[in-house]
C-alpha positions in Angstrom: -22.5 6.5 -9.3 -19.9 4.5 -8.0 -17.9 4.9 -4.6 -15.0 7.4 -4.8 -11.4 6.3 -4.1 -8.3 6.9 -2.1 -5.2 5.9 -3.9 -2.5 5.3 -1.8 0.2 3.1 -1.3 3.1 2.1 0.9 6.0 -0.1 1.2 9.2 -0.3 3.3 12.6 -1.0 1.2 13.6 -4.4 2.2 10.4 -5.2 3.8 7.2 -6.9 2.3 4.8 -4.6 0.5 1.9 -3.4 2.7 -1.3 -1.1 2.7 -2.3 1.9 4.1 -4.6 1.6 7.3 -7.7 3.1 6.0 -8.7 4.5 9.6 -5.2 6.4 9.0 -6.3 7.7 5.6 -9.5 9.0 6.9 -7.6 10.5 10.2 -6.3 12.9 7.2 -2.4 11.9 7.8 -2.1 10.2 4.7 -2.6 12.4 1.3 -6.0 13.7 0.4 -8.9 13.3 -1.0 -10.1 9.7 -0.2 -11.1 11.2 -3.4 -8.0 12.0 -4.9 -6.1 10.6 -5.2 -6.5 9.0 -8.0 -3.5 9.7 -6.8 -0.9 9.5 -4.6 1.1 6.0 -4.6 3.8 5.6 -2.1 6.8 4.5 -1.9 9.5 3.3 0.8 8.6 5.1 4.5 10.1 7.6 6.4 12.7 5.1 8.5 14.5 4.5 4.6 15.0 8.4 4.5 16.5 8.4 7.9 19.7 7.0 6.6 19.8 8.9 3.2 18.9 12.7 5.2 21.0 12.0 8.0 24.3 11.3 5.6 23.6 13.5 3.2 23.4 16.5 6.5 26.8 14.8 7.5 28.5 15.6 4.4 27.3 19.2 4.2 24.9 18.4 1.3 21.8 20.0 2.6 21.5 24.2 1.5 18.6 26.3 3.4 18.7 29.6 2.4 18.7 32.2 4.8 14.5 32.9 4.6 14.0 29.8 5.2 16.8 29.4 8.0 14.4 32.5 9.7 11.2 30.6 9.0 12.4 27.4 10.7 13.5 29.3 13.7 10.1 31.0 14.3 8.7 28.1 14.5 11.2 26.7 16.9 12.6 24.0 14.6 16.3 23.4 15.5 18.2 23.3 11.8 20.9 20.8 12.4 18.2 18.7 14.1 16.4 18.9 11.0 19.3 17.9 8.9 19.7 14.8 11.1 16.3 14.2 10.1 13.5 16.0 12.7 11.5 16.1 9.2 10.4 12.9 9.9 8.8 14.3 13.3 5.3 14.3 12.0 3.7 15.2 15.4 0.1 16.9 14.9 0.7 19.9 17.3 4.0 21.1 15.3 3.0 20.0 12.1 3.1 23.5 10.1 -0.7 24.2 7.9 -0.7 27.5 7.4 -0.5 28.7 4.0 2.9 31.1 5.1 4.2 28.2 6.8 5.6 26.4 3.8 9.1 25.1 4.4 11.1 22.6 2.4 14.7 22.7 2.3 17.0 20.9 -0.3 18.7 17.5 1.0 21.0 16.6 -1.9 20.5 12.8 -3.0 17.3 12.3 -0.8 15.3 11.6 -3.6 17.9 8.7 -5.7 16.2 6.4 -8.0 15.5 3.7 -5.7 13.2 6.3 -3.0 11.3 7.0 -6.0 10.1 3.8 -6.7 6.3 3.8 -5.8 4.2 1.0 -4.5 3.0 -1.4 -6.5 -1.0 -1.5 -5.1 -2.6 1.7 -3.6 -4.8 1.2 -0.4 -8.7 0.5 -1.5 -9.3 2.3 2.0 -12.9 4.0 2.2 -14.7 5.1 -0.5 -17.7 7.8 -1.0 -21.2 6.1 -2.1 -23.4 8.1 -3.9 -25.6 9.5 -1.2 -22.5 10.6 0.1 -22.8 13.4 -2.8 -26.5 14.7 -1.6 -24.9 18.0 -2.2 -25.2 17.8 -5.7 -26.6 21.1 -7.5 -28.7 18.3 -10.1 -26.6 19.2 -12.9 -24.1 16.1 -12.5 -24.3 14.5 -15.9 -24.5 11.0 -16.5 -21.1 8.7 -15.7 -18.9 8.6 -18.9 -18.1 5.0 -20.4 -14.4 4.4 -19.4 -11.7 5.5 -22.0 -8.8 3.0 -21.6 -5.4 4.6 -20.8 -2.6 4.5 -23.5 0.6 4.4 -23.0 2.9 7.5 -24.0 5.5 6.4 -26.5 9.3 6.3 -24.9 10.9 9.6 -25.1 8.8 11.4 -23.0 10.9 14.7 -23.3 9.7 15.1 -27.3 6.0 13.5 -26.8 5.1 15.3 -23.1 7.7 17.5 -22.4 5.9 19.0 -19.7 5.4 15.8 -17.7 6.6 14.5 -14.8 6.0 13.2 -11.2 5.8 14.7 -7.8 7.6 12.9 -4.7 6.7 14.1 -1.0 7.2 12.6 2.2 4.1 12.1 4.1 3.3 10.9 7.6 2.4 7.6 5.9 5.9 7.4 3.6 6.7 8.4 0.8 4.3 9.0 -1.9 4.1 10.1 -5.7 1.9 12.4 -7.9 2.0 13.4 -11.6 2.6 17.0 -12.6 2.9 19.8 -15.2 5.5 22.7 -16.3 3.1 25.4 -16.7 4.9 28.8 -18.0 5.2 31.8 -15.8 4.4 35.6 -16.7 7.0 37.2 -14.8 9.5 34.8 -16.5 8.4 34.3 -20.1 10.5 31.3 -21.9 12.2 30.7 -18.7 9.2 29.3 -16.0 10.0 27.5 -12.7 6.4 26.6 -12.5 4.8 23.3 -11.7 1.3 22.7 -12.0 -0.1 20.1 -9.3 -3.4 19.0 -7.5 -3.4 20.7 -3.4 -4.1 17.2 -2.5 0.2 16.6 -3.7 1.3 19.4 -1.5 -0.8 19.7 1.7 -3.2 17.1 3.7 -6.0 19.7 4.2 -7.6 19.8 7.1 -6.8 17.3 9.5 -2.9 18.1 8.7 -0.3 20.5 6.8 2.4 20.9 4.4 4.0 17.9 3.2 8.4 17.6 3.0 10.8 16.9 0.5 8.3 17.9 -2.2 10.4 17.4 -5.5 9.8 17.2 -9.3 11.1 14.9 -11.4 10.4 16.3 -15.2 10.2 13.1 -17.8 10.8 10.8 -15.2 11.8 7.7 -16.4 12.0 9.1 -20.3 12.9 6.1 -22.2 10.2 4.0 -20.7 11.6 1.0 -18.8 9.4 -1.7 -17.7 8.7 -2.5 -13.8 11.6 -5.2 -14.4 14.2 -3.0 -16.0 14.3 0.3 -13.8 15.5 -1.1 -10.5 18.7 -0.9 -12.1 18.5 2.1 -14.0 20.6 5.2 -13.0 19.5 8.0 -11.9 20.6 10.3 -14.8 18.5 7.6 -16.5 15.6 8.0 -14.3 15.7 11.4 -13.7 17.0 12.6 -17.1 16.6 16.4 -16.8 17.6 17.0 -13.0 15.4 17.0 -9.7 14.0 20.2 -9.2 12.6 21.1 -5.6 9.8 22.7 -4.6 11.2 25.8 -2.6 7.9 27.2 -2.7 4.2 26.0 -2.9 0.4 27.3 -2.4 -2.7 25.9 -2.8 -6.3 26.9 -2.4 -7.3 28.3 1.3 -10.4 25.8 0.4 -8.4 22.4 0.4 -6.3 23.9 3.1 -9.6 24.4 5.3 -11.8 21.5 3.9 -9.9 19.1 2.2 -10.1 15.3 3.3 -8.8 12.1 3.2 -12.4 10.6 2.2 -15.4 12.3 0.8 -15.2 15.3 -1.6 -15.0 18.1 0.6 -12.3 20.6 -1.1 -12.3 19.0 -4.7 -13.3 21.5 -6.4 -10.1 23.4 -5.2 -8.1 20.8 -5.5 -4.9 22.7 -7.2 -1.5 23.6 -6.4 1.5 25.6 -8.1 5.2 24.9 -7.0 7.8 26.9 -7.9 11.1 25.0 -8.5 14.8 24.6 -8.1 17.2 22.5 -9.5 19.1 20.0 -6.7 22.1 20.2 -9.1 23.2 23.3 -11.2 21.4 23.9 -14.2 24.0 25.9 -15.9 21.7 28.7 -14.8 19.2 27.3 -16.9 15.4 27.5 -16.0 13.0 24.7 -15.7 11.6 25.6 -18.9 14.7 25.7 -20.6 15.4 22.3 -19.6 12.6 20.8 -20.8 12.2 22.7 -23.5 8.5 23.4 -23.1 6.1 24.8 -20.4 2.2 24.7 -21.0 0.0 28.2 -20.5 -3.0 28.0 -18.0 -6.3 28.8 -19.2 -8.7 30.5 -16.5 -11.2 31.3 -18.8 -12.2 27.9 -20.0 -15.4 27.0 -21.7 -18.2 24.9 -20.1 -18.0 21.6 -20.6 -20.2 21.5 -23.8 -17.8 23.9 -25.4 -14.4 23.1 -24.5 -13.9 19.9 -26.7 -11.8 17.1 -26.2 -9.2 16.8 -22.9 -6.6 15.0 -22.3 -5.2 13.9 -19.3 -1.4 13.0 -18.6 -0.2 10.9 -15.6 1.8 7.7 -14.3 -0.8 5.6 -12.7 0.4 3.1 -10.2 -2.1 0.9 -9.1 -3.2 -2.6 -11.1 -2.8 -2.6 -14.0 -0.3 -0.2 -14.2 2.9 -0.1 -12.6 3.5 3.5 -11.9 7.0 3.6 -14.1 5.4 4.5 -17.4 3.7 7.6 -18.3 -0.2 7.1 -19.9 -3.0 9.3 -21.1 -6.9 9.6 -21.9 -8.6 12.1 -24.5 -12.4 12.3 -24.2 -15.0 14.9 -23.9 -15.9 16.1 -20.8 -19.2 16.2 -18.8 -20.1 17.9 -15.6 -19.4 16.5 -12.3 -21.2 18.6 -8.8 -19.6 17.6 -5.4 -21.8 20.3 -3.5 -24.5 23.4 -4.0 -21.5 25.9 -2.8 -18.4 24.6 -5.2 -17.9 25.0 -8.7 -19.0 22.3 -11.0 -15.8 20.0 -11.9 -14.7 18.2 -15.4 -15.3 14.6 -15.4 -14.1 12.0 -18.4 -14.1 8.4 -18.6 -10.1 7.3 -17.8 -8.7 4.1 -16.7 -5.7 5.7 -14.7 -5.4 4.9 -11.5 -3.2 5.5 -8.3 -0.3 7.9 -9.2 -1.8 10.1 -11.9 -3.1 13.0 -9.4 -2.0 16.3 -9.9 -1.6 15.1 -13.5 -2.3 18.2 -16.1 -5.6 18.1 -18.6 -4.9 19.6 -21.8 -7.4 21.3 -24.3 -7.8 23.6 -26.6 -7.7 27.2 -24.8 -9.5 29.9 -25.3 -6.4 31.3 -27.8 -6.9 28.0 -29.9 -4.1 27.0 -28.8 -3.3 23.6 -26.2 -3.3 24.9 -22.6 -4.3 23.2 -19.5 -7.2 23.7 -18.0 -7.4 21.3 -15.1 -5.2 18.9 -13.1 -6.2 15.1 -12.0 -8.2 15.2 -8.9 -10.5 12.0 -8.0 -11.9 9.3 -9.2 -13.7 6.0 -8.3 -12.5 3.0 -6.3 -12.9 0.6 -9.1 -11.3 3.3 -11.7 -13.3 4.0 -15.4 -13.3 7.8 -14.9 -11.4 11.0 -13.5 -12.9 14.5 -12.0 -10.9 17.7 -12.1 -11.5 21.6 -10.9 -12.6 23.7 -13.5 -9.6 26.7 -12.7 -11.2 30.1 -12.2 -10.4 33.3 -10.0 -9.1 31.0 -7.1 -6.5 29.3 -9.2 -5.3 31.8 -11.1 -4.7 34.2 -7.7 -2.8 31.2 -6.2 -1.2 30.9 -10.1 -0.2 35.0 -10.0 0.9 35.1 -6.7 3.6 32.5 -6.8 4.8 34.2 -10.0 5.1 37.7 -8.2 6.7 36.1 -5.4 10.0 35.8 -7.8 9.3 38.0 -10.0 12.4 39.9 -9.3 14.5 36.6 -9.0 
C-alpha cells in the first residue's frame, strides 16, 4: 500500500508560491486528513483577504442574521471587529469547534475570481505507510489499478450540473474542495443542500470550523484553461452564483478523531452544508438555479454489488491545474482503516489535490443515479481514492440539516 497523502497548497497573491509546512499540517491547523486530502488545494492567504473583507464591511455589504449575531456575542466575538477582518484571528483557544458553534456570516464580494484561484501544487507533507494502517480488519482488497481521470466536457452545467467547488479560509490560507448539490426531503425540487467531505468544513480533533465557506456550482463552466481564467469575470467563473454556507454539519467522529495525518476519522469524513445566495437569485433555490440535485443513497450495497462508481471533482496538483472538472469511473474495492470503523469504498483514480469532497455516484437502490460517497483520502503518489460508506451517521446529519431549515 502506498503512503496516504495530505494534498494542500498555498500561495500569497503577489508573492512566490509556497508549500505548507508539514509540521503545521500535522498539527491539524491546515485542513484535514493527511489522508485527505485528495483534497484541499489552497489559494491566497488571509492577508490578501483582509483588504477585501475590510472594504466589504466598510461598504455595508456584510449581512449577519440576528441568530448569528447572538451566537457571535455568546462567544465574545465583536461583530464590528469581525466585519473588519477579525475572522482572520485563528487563536487556538478561541477557535470555535463544537457541532453547534458553526458561524459563517456572508461577506459579499469576498470570493472574487482572483481569490478563488487555488495554488498549483499541494504540499506532499507526511504520508502514512502501511505500518500505520495496522488496524486493518483484514478485509482490505488489493490496491486497484490507476484509472486515468478524464476531463468533463465544457459546459459543466449540461454534463455535471450538481458538481462544483467549495471555498473556505483556514489558518493556513484559502482552501478549496469539491462538492455536490443533493436533494432536500423537506423541499422537493428546491434544495439548498450541498454534500462534501468533513475535512472541507472542520479541521478535526486539533481545530475547529473553517470560515467564509462558500459553494460555487459549475465553477468555470466553459472549462477555460489556467492561462485564460485569470482574465475571466466573476460571472464566467461563477455563472450560477456564489452560495454561502449558513449552516454546516459533519460527524461527531470527524470532529473528535479527524486528523491532519493518518486515517483517523476517514470513515466518517462527510458533511452537509445548507447554503444561501450571496446575491439575489430571484427567490430560486440552489437546485432551481442549477437545474438538478442528486438523491443520497444511505443503503448502497456492498462493494461486490454496487457496480461502477463515478467520482467527480476539480483536481489541482500536477498534472492538473485545479481549474477544470475531471472524473473517474471504476468498480470499487474495500479499504479498512481501523477495526472499529466502517470499511470504505476504494477506486482507481489519478485525481489529485482539490478533488476532496467531490461526489461519488452509482446506481442507487431504486435503479437511478445517486450519491453514495465522497472523496476523502488517497496516496501520496496518486492512483486511487477512498470514500466513506454512507450509513446511519451520514443519514442523521443529512436529516438534521434538512429538518433545521424545513420551515424556511
